N, C-alpha and C positions, 0 to 999 in steps of 0.2 A: 647526565640524564637520569631522572628519577621517575618512579612510578611503574605501572604495569602496561603492558600492550597486548592486543589480541594477535596471535601468530597463526599463520596458516600451517597446519600439519602437513599438508600435501606439498608445501614448497620448502619446508625445512630440510628434508634429506638432500634435495638438489642444491641448496645453499651450502650445506655442510660439505658436500662432495667437491663443489667449486672452491670452497675456502681451503679445504685440505690439500687439493691439487695445486693451488696457488702456492701455499707455503712449501710444498714439496719441490716445485720447479723454480720458484723465485728465491727460495731461502729467506724469506722475509714474511713476518706475520702481519696482516693487515690490521690497522686500528680503527676504532670507531671514529667517524668523521662528523656526521650530522644525521638529523631525521628530517624527512619530508612527511608531513601529515595533512590529511584533509579529513576531519572528523574521526571516524574510527579506522580509516584506512591510513596505514602507517608504512613507511620505508626507511629502514635503518641502514645507512650507507657506511661501508668500511672501505678505507683507502690504503693501498700499499704505497708508502713513501719512496720505495726504491724504483718501481716501475710505473707508478701513478695510476695503476688500475683501481677501479672502484667495484666493489661486490655489494649487492643489496639483499637484505633479508626483508621481504615485504609480505603482507597479508593480502595483497592484490596480485593479479596475474601479470606481474612485471619480470621481464627477463633479468636474472641476477647479474648478468654481464653487461647490462646496459643501465648502469646506475645514474647516469647523468640524464635519464629520460624517465621522468615520473609518470609513466603511461600505465596501460592496463586498465582493468575494470575497478577503479578506485571507488566508483559509486555503488558497487554491488554490496559491500558489507554495510555501508551507511543505509541503503535502501532497505536491506534486510532487517536492521535494527529499527528503523522507523515503521516499517510494515508491521513488525511485531507490536510496536506501540499501538498503532491503529487497530490492530486485531484485539488487543486487550484493553482498549480504553485508556490509554496512557498518553500523556503529553510530553513536551521537551523538558519540563522542569522535573517530572517523575523519572524520565530516562537518565537525565544528568545527575539526579540524586543517586540512582543506582550505580552509575559509573563512578561517582565520587567515592562511594563506599568501597568500590573495587580498586580505587586509586587508578582508574583509566581516564585519560583526557576527555573532556565533554565535547558535545556537539554544539556548534554555534547556532543562533536562531535562523540566520539566512540559509544555511545549509540545510536545516531541518525542513524549512518551508520549501526549499527547492526540490528536496527528495519527495515531499508530500505531493507537490505538483506533478512530478514525474510519475509517481505511483498512480495518482488519479488519472493522468492521461493514459497509462497503460491499461488500468482497469476498464475505463470507459471504452477504449478501443477494443479490448478482448470481449467485453460485454456486448458491444455493437455487433461484432463478427458472430458471436455465439447466437444472438437474437435473430439476425439475418438468416443464419443457417437453420434455426428452428422454425422460423416462418416459412421458409422455402419448403422444408420438410412436411409442414402441416398442409401447405397448399397442394403439394404433390399427392398427399393422401386424400385430400378432398377431391381432387381430379380423378383419381383412381375409384374412389367411392361414389362419385357423382353427386358430391355435396356442394352443389352450386345453385344460387338463387336465379331468378328470372333475369336479373341485370348482370349475370356473369360474375358475382362476387363469391369468393370461396366462403362456405359456412364452416368455419373453424371453431371447434369446441374447445373451450378453455374454463379453467377454474381460476377465480380471482379472490385475492385476500388484501386487506389493507389494515394498518394498525397505527394508533396514535397513543402515546404514553400519557397517561393521567394519574399523577401520584400525589401524596400529601405528606408533608413533613410539618405537622402542627398547623401550618398555614397551607392553604391550597397551592399547589404547583402543577402547572401544565407544561409538558415538553413543547419545545418550539419546532418539532419536525414531525413529519408524517410520511409513511412510505406504503406502496401498494404494488402488487405483482399480478400478472395474468400468466398462468401456466398451461400449455397445450396439453389436451388430454391424450393425444396420440404420441407426441414426441416426448412428453414429460419434461419439457425444457421451458425456460422463461421465454415468453413472447413479448412481455412489456414490463418495464420497471419504472415506476414513477416516484419521485421523492419531492416533497415540499418543505420549505423552511418558513418559520413565522406564520404557521397555519392556525395557530390558537386564536388569534384575533379575528380571523376570517370566520372560523367556526362559531365563535361567540356572536359575532355580528350576524351571521345567518340565522342563529337560534333566536336571537333578540327580535329579528324581523318577523319570525313565526309567532312569538309571544305566547306560545302554547307549551313550550318546553323549557325546563330548568337546565342548568349546566350539570347534567347527571350523566351517568354511563349511557343510559338510553338516549338522552338528548345529544351526547357526543357523537354516537354512531349515526344518528340521523343527520347531524350537521356534516359529518364526513360524507355521507351519501350525497348530500346536496352539493358539497364542493367537488365530489369525484365526477360528477357530470360535467364540470367545467374543465377538467383535465384534457 
């Protein structure tokens, strides 16, 4: 086996203790047997040919004495790497380029996409729970302050902001996404988060219908306000 691997510092002392105790009592040194790998998650298995015991050095939370079971949180290290990519605007090719220079095995496309979907679901669930909690807090404050209209609706005060990237690299380039948020004045937490993809065509279409605005910064903001009413 060649190359480098990411090793868990927390699990290394436990592995060394088990390895040393086995050599002491079995009077036989385990030899490297094989590797079980899933992306950056790796388990190096050592076998004792005298007693057939298997000891594992893993960067996942796998029991070293259960070498025949590649269990534990093998997704954890892969998800952490891919979350770092998403936070820094990197993709799979960029990540694998870095891993290649470090002589670490790369991550397959299907595993990268799977981890992306898992992260997306986790973020969406956490965001939903946070928004529900913030809205409940804002409504509770409105009830205490008597901020309720004639129809019984809570008058929640919020600050809104939206953005759409418009840049130019010699030729005009418009980003294909838009995002906006509402933040509660009392809780200081997000009450609504909206994102749209391929909004550029819609904005330009709205502006062309008006026939009074060019595709400028001012026109872009007006077009976004028109679209925002449709959210």
